[in-house]
Every structure is written in structure tokens, then in C-alpha cells.
N, C-alpha and C positions, 0 to 999 in steps of 0.2 A: 453506446446509447445510454442514457442516462434513464433510471425508474425513478421516476419522484415519488412511489409509493414507499420505497425503504430505503431511498436514498443512498442507493449504489450505482456504482458505475461499472458498466458491463463493456469489456474488451471489442473493438469492431475487427473482425478478420480483414486481413489485406486482399482485398480482391483486384489490386493492380496486376499482376501477373495474367489472372483468368481474364481480365478483360484485355491486356493485352497480346493473349494467347488467339483469343475470338475474334478480335479487330484483324490479326494479320491473316489468320485463316481467312477471312472474308476478302479481305485486299490481294490476297492471294489469287483468290477462284476468279475474283475481278481481272487481274493481270493474266492469269491461264486464258480465261475467256477470249481477250483482247487478241491474245498470240494465236488462240485456235483460229479467228477469223481473220487473219494476216495471212496464216499457212492456205488459205483458199485462192489468194489472190493469184489472177493469171500473169507471169513474169516471162520473159524471154525464155527461162530455164524451165524444165519437164519437174514436178514435184508431186508425189502422190497425194498430197493435201487438196490438188485441184480439182480433185474427182469426189472429195469427202463430201459434198452437199448433193451430191445426184443420187435421185429416186430410182430405183428399180422396181417394177412393177413384175414379182414374182409369185406364182399360183393364186393370182388375184389379189396380192396384198403387197403394200409399196414398203419396202426396205431401203435401207442406206446402201450404197453400195461396197462400202468399208465393210458390211456384215456380212455381205456372200459372197464375196470374190478378195483377194489380196493384188493390191496396186504395187507395183515395185517401178522403180529406173531403170531402162536398159541404156540409155545414154542421157545425154544433158535435153536432146530433144526428143525423146521416145521415152511411153510410159507401157508398161505389161501390166494386163488384168487378166489375173488368174482365178478363174471362180472355182468356188468349191465344189459345186455340182455341175457338169459339164450341160447339163439340159438347159441352163438358166444362161446359154452364151448370146443367143438370139434377144432377150429381154434386155442385158447388159448392152448389147452392141445398140440397140435401140434408144435405151436412154442416156448414151454417150452423145449419139447424133443430135438428140433432140435438145441436150442441153444448152446452153448460152455462149461454150467456149468454144464453140468452131472446129469440134475435131471431128476427123471422120477416121473414125477405127476400122482394121481391118482383120477379120480373122485369121490364126494361125494354129491348127491344131487344137489342142486343149486350151491355148489362151487368146486373147486379143491384144494386137497391138495400135497402141494411139500416138500417131504422131502428132506433134505439137506443133501447126504451123507458125513461122515467123511473125513477129507483130510486125503489121503496117504501121504508118502514120496516122491514117485514119483511126484504126484501131487503137492506136497508144491514147491519141487524144479522146475519144470515146471513152475508154478504160479511166482515164484520168480523170475526168468529169465523175463519172460514176464513182470512184474510189472516193472522190475528195466528198462528194454527198454522203456516201457512207460513213466515212472517217467522221464527218462533223457529227454525225449521229450517233455511231458506235464510241467515238471516242469521248463525245459529250456525255453519252447514257455511262460508261464506264466510270469516268470522273465523278457524277453524281452518286453512282453507288460507293465508290471509295468515300466521298464528303458523308453521304449517309450512315456508311459505318462509323468513321471518324467521330460524328457528332457524339451519339450515345454514349461512346465508349471515353470521350472525353467527358462528357457529363456525369457517367459512373464514378469515374475516377476523381471527379472534384467532390462530388456529394461523399466518397467515402473518406477523403481527405478534413472535409467539414466536419463529419461526424467524429474522426480520430482526434482532430484539434479540439471540438468541443468536449470531448470526454476528457482530452489531457487536461484543459484549462480549469474543467472541474475537479479535477484531482488536486491541482495547483491551488487551488483556491481553499481547498480543504483543510 
């Protein structure tokens, strides 16, 4: 930066690493959010992420299922839901039944067994059309977030370079 009052040149700090680390952190957060959305998809195989979006009403408060129970995989087509509080089993079972996944859980002692039914041709077509719309929206939103983070980072980098160049030009001319 040039100080016109006393004709001295001040060194501009290199902000490149700071800009890069901030941009990288924002881009990583966008990628993690997209992978979280992908884990919720219903495929032919059972995954614990399938039940992450299910909200359970527990003591009058809606809570995410993964906050009040441990979801694990018994085999490729069966999930096990082990609640931390056994008194919440009925509300967990009701929340799973009312979800759009088409799963009918059965209580088994202190846990709930949720068998994942095989996908039918009609279900696959329905899921594909809804996934297509979802991904067009989600992926488009994630791309926009990445672009929105890249633009200010590039702009900060360019302004830093022009400041440094103008300071160097001033040094060379004097």
C-alpha cells in the first residue's frame, strides 16, 4: 500500500494461504453435505444412513432417530435399531412405519428389527424420478455454493496481487 503523505511503501502481507484455506474449508463442507444427502438414498442394500432423516416424537419433542438410538446393520437387508431409552421403542417404531421408506419394523426384546424390502420395478422408477429431481436441485445448489466461495477467493487473491505489484512498481521507479 502506498502512503502518499510521506512517500513510503508498506509491504502487503501475503493472504494467499489464508484465502486458500478458507475456500478449501467451504468447498469441503459442501462436499460433505452432498455425501450426507447421498447416504440417505434407498438402494437394495441396508445402510444406517437410510434412517437419519426420520424424526421421532419423544416426550412431546421431535428428535432425530440417530440422537435417541443406535442404528446398525445386521445383514445386507436388515437394520437393527437399539434405543438408548427402552420406553421410546413404540415412538421409534411408529416413526419408522410412517416414513416414506416402506419399512415395517418388528420389536425384538430391547431392539427393533427393520427388514428392508426388495425394490420393485415400480419403486425403482418412482425413486429414480424423485432422485433425479432431488439431485438436480441439490447438485445445482452445491455447485452454486462452490462457485460462490471460489469467486470471492479469486477476487481477494487478485486484489492482493495488484497491491503487491503496485508496491513493487513504486519501489522500482524510485
